[in-house]
C-alpha positions in Angstrom: -7.7 6.2 -26.2 -8.4 2.6 -26.4 -7.0 0.5 -23.5 -4.2 -1.9 -24.2 -4.5 -4.4 -21.5 -1.5 -6.3 -20.4 -2.7 -9.7 -19.3 -1.2 -12.2 -17.1 -1.2 -16.0 -17.7 -4.7 -17.0 -18.3 -6.6 -20.2 -16.7 -9.5 -21.4 -15.0 -10.1 -21.8 -11.4 -7.6 -23.9 -9.6 -7.3 -25.5 -6.4 -4.8 -26.6 -3.6 -1.3 -25.0 -4.3 0.9 -24.1 -1.4 1.3 -20.4 -0.8 4.5 -19.0 -0.2 3.6 -18.7 3.6 2.5 -22.3 3.7 -1.0 -23.9 3.8 -3.1 -24.8 0.5 -5.1 -22.2 -1.3 -8.8 -22.7 -1.9 -8.4 -21.2 -5.2 -5.3 -20.2 -7.3 -6.6 -18.6 -10.6 -8.2 -15.2 -10.0 -9.9 -12.8 -12.1 -9.7 -9.1 -11.2 -11.5 -6.2 -12.6 -9.2 -3.2 -13.0 -9.9 0.5 -14.2 -7.3 2.0 -16.5 -6.3 4.7 -14.1 -3.2 5.4 -12.0 -4.9 3.5 -8.8 -4.4 0.1 -10.5 -0.7 0.5 -10.7 -0.2 -1.3 -7.3 -1.7 -4.6 -9.0 0.7 -4.3 -11.9 3.6 -3.8 -9.8 2.6 -6.8 -7.9 2.3 -8.8 -11.0 5.8 -7.6 -12.6 7.7 -8.2 -9.3 6.4 -11.8 -9.1 4.3 -11.1 -5.9 1.3 -13.1 -6.9 3.5 -16.1 -8.1 5.1 -16.2 -4.6 1.8 -16.5 -3.0 0.9 -19.5 -5.3 -1.6 -17.2 -7.2 -2.3 -16.8 -11.2 -3.9 -13.5 -11.8 -5.7 -12.6 -15.0 -7.2 -8.9 -15.4 -10.2 -7.7 -17.1 -10.7 -3.7 -17.8 -13.9 -2.4 -16.4 -15.4 1.4 -16.0 -16.8 0.6 -12.6 -17.9 -2.5 -10.7 -21.6 -1.5 -11.1 -21.0 -2.6 -14.9 -19.8 -6.1 -13.9 -22.1 -6.7 -10.8 -23.3 -10.1 -12.2 -19.6 -11.4 -12.3 -18.8 -10.1 -8.9 -22.2 -11.8 -7.2 -21.7 -15.0 -8.9 -17.9 -15.3 -8.0 -16.6 -15.2 -11.5 -14.7 -12.1 -10.8 -12.9 -12.5 -7.7 -11.9 -8.7 -6.8 -11.9 -5.4 -8.5 -11.0 -1.9 -8.2 -13.7 0.3 -6.7 -14.1 3.9 -6.0 -15.2 4.3 -2.4 -18.4 6.0 -3.6 -19.3 3.1 -5.9 -18.7 0.5 -3.1 -21.0 2.5 -0.6 -23.5 3.1 -3.3 -23.7 -0.7 -4.1 -24.1 -1.8 -0.4 -26.6 0.8 0.1 -28.7 -0.6 -2.8 -28.6 -3.9 -1.4 -27.3 -5.3 -4.7 -24.5 -6.7 -2.8 -22.4 -6.8 0.4 -18.8 -5.5 -0.4 -15.9 -4.9 1.6 -12.8 -2.5 0.8 -10.1 -5.3 0.6 -7.1 -3.1 0.2 -6.9 0.8 0.1 -5.0 2.0 -3.1 -5.2 5.8 -3.3 -6.1 8.9 -1.4 -7.1 12.1 -3.4 -4.2 14.6 -3.8 -4.4 18.0 -5.9 -3.9 17.6 -9.5 -5.2 13.8 -9.6 -8.8 14.6 -11.0 -10.3 17.7 -12.6 -13.0 19.3 -14.8 -11.7 20.2 -18.1 -13.1 22.1 -21.2 -12.0 22.2 -25.0 -9.3 25.0 -25.4 -11.8 27.3 -27.5 -14.5 26.9 -24.8 -15.8 30.1 -23.2 -16.2 28.1 -20.0 -13.6 29.3 -17.4 -15.1 29.0 -14.0 -17.3 26.3 -12.1 -20.2 29.0 -12.3 -19.8 29.1 -16.1 -21.0 25.5 -16.0 -24.7 26.3 -15.3 -26.8 24.9 -18.0 -24.0 22.9 -19.5 -23.4 19.0 -20.1 -20.7 17.4 -18.0 -19.2 13.9 -18.8 -18.2 11.5 -15.9 -17.1 8.1 -16.4 -19.9 6.8 -14.4 -23.0 8.4 -12.9 -23.4 8.8 -9.2 -19.8 7.5 -8.3 -16.5 9.5 -7.5 -16.5 12.1 -10.3 -20.2 12.9 -10.1 -19.9 13.3 -6.1 -16.7 15.8 -6.1 -17.9 17.6 -9.1 -21.4 18.2 -7.2 -19.3 19.3 -4.2 -17.6 22.1 -6.3 -21.0 23.1 -7.9 -22.5 23.5 -4.5 -19.6 25.7 -3.4 -19.9 27.9 -6.5 -23.6 28.4 -5.5 -25.0 26.0 -8.1 -27.3 23.0 -7.5 -26.6 19.6 -9.0 -29.7 20.0 -11.3 -28.2 23.2 -12.7 -26.2 21.0 -15.0 -26.7 17.7 -16.8 -24.5 14.8 -16.1 -23.8 12.0 -18.7 -21.8 8.8 -18.6 -18.8 8.7 -21.0 -15.8 6.4 -20.7 -12.5 8.2 -19.7 -11.2 7.1 -23.0 -14.0 8.7 -25.0 -14.3 12.0 -23.2 -11.6 13.9 -25.2 -13.5 13.1 -28.4 -16.9 14.1 -26.8 -15.3 17.3 -25.9 -13.7 18.0 -29.3 -17.1 17.2 -31.2 -19.2 19.4 -28.7 -21.3 16.5 -27.4 -20.2 17.3 -24.0 -19.2 20.9 -22.6 -16.9 19.8 -19.9 -15.4 16.4 -18.7 -14.1 15.3 -15.3 -11.1 13.2 -15.9 -8.8 11.3 -13.5 -5.1 10.4 -14.3 -3.5 9.5 -16.5 -6.4 10.6 -18.9 -6.3 14.1 -17.4 -2.5 14.7 -18.4 -3.2 13.2 -21.7 -6.2 15.5 -22.4 -4.1 18.6 -21.1 -1.4 17.6 -23.6 -4.1 17.6 -26.3 -5.2 21.2 -25.6 -8.0 20.7 -22.9 -8.1 23.5 -20.3 -8.7 22.7 -16.6 -11.2 24.9 -14.9 -11.3 23.3 -11.4 -9.2 20.8 -9.5 -11.8 18.5 -7.8 -9.5 17.4 -5.0 -9.3 20.3 -2.6 -11.7 22.7 -0.9 -14.9 20.9 -0.2 -13.4 17.7 -1.2 -9.9 17.9 0.4 -8.7 14.5 1.7 -11.5 12.4 0.3 -9.9 8.9 -0.6 -10.2 7.5 -4.3 -10.6 3.9 -4.4 -9.2 0.4 -3.4 -9.6 -3.3 -4.2 -13.2 -4.6 -3.4 -14.3 -8.1 -2.7 -17.8 -9.5 -1.6 -18.4 -10.7 2.0 -19.2 -14.3 0.4 -16.0 -14.4 -1.3 -13.9 -13.5 1.9 -15.9 -16.2 3.7 -15.4 -18.9 1.0 -11.8 -18.2 0.3 -10.2 -17.0 3.4 -6.6 -18.4 2.8 -6.6 -17.1 -0.9 -7.8 -13.9 0.4 -5.0 -13.7 2.8 -2.5 -14.5 0.0 -4.0 -12.0 -2.4 -3.9 -9.3 0.3 -0.2 -10.0 0.9 0.6 -9.7 -2.7 -1.5 -6.5 -3.3 -0.1 -4.9 0.0 3.5 -5.4 -1.3 2.7 -3.7 -4.6 1.0 -1.0 -2.6 4.0 -0.3 -0.4 6.1 -0.1 -3.6 3.8 2.4 -5.4 3.9 4.4 -2.2 7.7 4.6 -2.1 8.9 4.6 -5.7 7.2 6.9 -8.2 9.2 5.2 -11.1 7.5 1.8 -10.5 4.1 3.5 -11.1 5.5 5.2 -14.3 6.8 2.0 -15.5 3.6 -0.1 -15.3 0.9 2.6 -16.3 1.7 2.5 -20.1 1.3 -1.3 -20.1 -2.4 -1.3 -19.2 -3.3 1.9 -20.8 -2.4 3.6 -24.2 -0.9 6.5 -22.3 2.7 7.2 -23.4 5.6 6.8 -21.1 6.3 10.5 -21.1 2.7 11.4 -20.2 2.8 8.9 -17.3 5.9 10.3 -15.8 4.5 13.7 -16.0 0.9 12.8 -14.5 0.2 13.7 -11.0 -1.1 10.9 -8.8 -2.8 10.8 -5.5 -1.1 9.1 -2.3 -0.5 5.4 -2.1 -0.9 4.7 1.5 -1.6 1.4 3.2 -4.9 2.7 4.8 -7.3 5.5 4.1 -8.0 8.3 6.2 -11.2 7.4 8.0 -12.3 11.1 8.3 -11.9 11.6 4.6 -14.1 8.3 4.1 -16.8 9.9 6.3 -16.7 13.3 4.6 -17.2 11.4 1.3 -20.1 9.3 2.8 -21.8 12.8 4.1 -21.4 14.3 0.6 -23.0 11.2 -1.1 -26.0 11.3 1.5 -26.6 14.8 1.0 -26.5 14.4 -2.8 -29.1 11.6 -2.4 -26.6 9.0 -3.8 -27.5 6.6 -0.9 -30.4 6.4 1.3 -28.9 6.0 4.5 -25.4 7.4 5.8 -23.1 4.3 6.3 -21.0 3.3 9.3 -17.6 3.7 7.3 -15.8 1.4 9.7 -17.8 -1.4 8.4 -16.9 -1.1 4.9 -13.3 -2.4 5.6 -12.6 -6.2 5.4 -10.7 -7.8 8.2 -8.0 -10.3 6.7 -5.9 -12.7 8.6 
């Protein structure tokens, strides 16, 4: 499933246009990294409803798999903001590669949003059956890797009882059908598309040991926040408006998802999504941090309150 990315108007860095709320922005043309999953819907809703334009912003989007893959752009400022899982953000901060802040929460985990699936003719039917098998995740040591590990542990398996490999969401169904992997961790809308093509779900990875964990949000660097405070405030206002609509109107999500993925409208309308709330549950963030620390993905357990940006 190749990604068909809907781009907004293109352009280089701008300067000095008035925002809707008054004042001149330090930068008006922004590049934002998006992952082709349901969580990105709030941004595309904001674009469709003209919220960026109202703030004096022109936004261009670029598909990414995870912020780790575009860290040079993020660090040098050529990419302004990006969708990031909480796991990726905390992992990058722990590594010292950058100082990232969660700029706006997007999605909290909910049953049915992400799961491990196998091919329809696979003998694997339980988590315990995964022992000795190969599991595809979109990126290693991020959300999928973390939540699958938690369910392996609950089933009495160790993380090293399986082999994890990185396969982009769009390529995982092909990897399953050709036997390159035995199982795949998929998030919506790719999960619904895989099921429509015959894949069988063996475990919902939001529940039990991972109930209530947050999924992702829009991230920025501390340096970017300090350099562009008025732009940051304008971007935050626009994203927040899109987030509010996503949380209140499911049809708004269904309308935009097919525009930045090749998921058909009927699959988009049938998929399950997480909770689009304005803020994440801090207890859920701490649970995620504790899991990451326990699996050795981070060296120190973070103060989760420090990962959130303060935007005025």
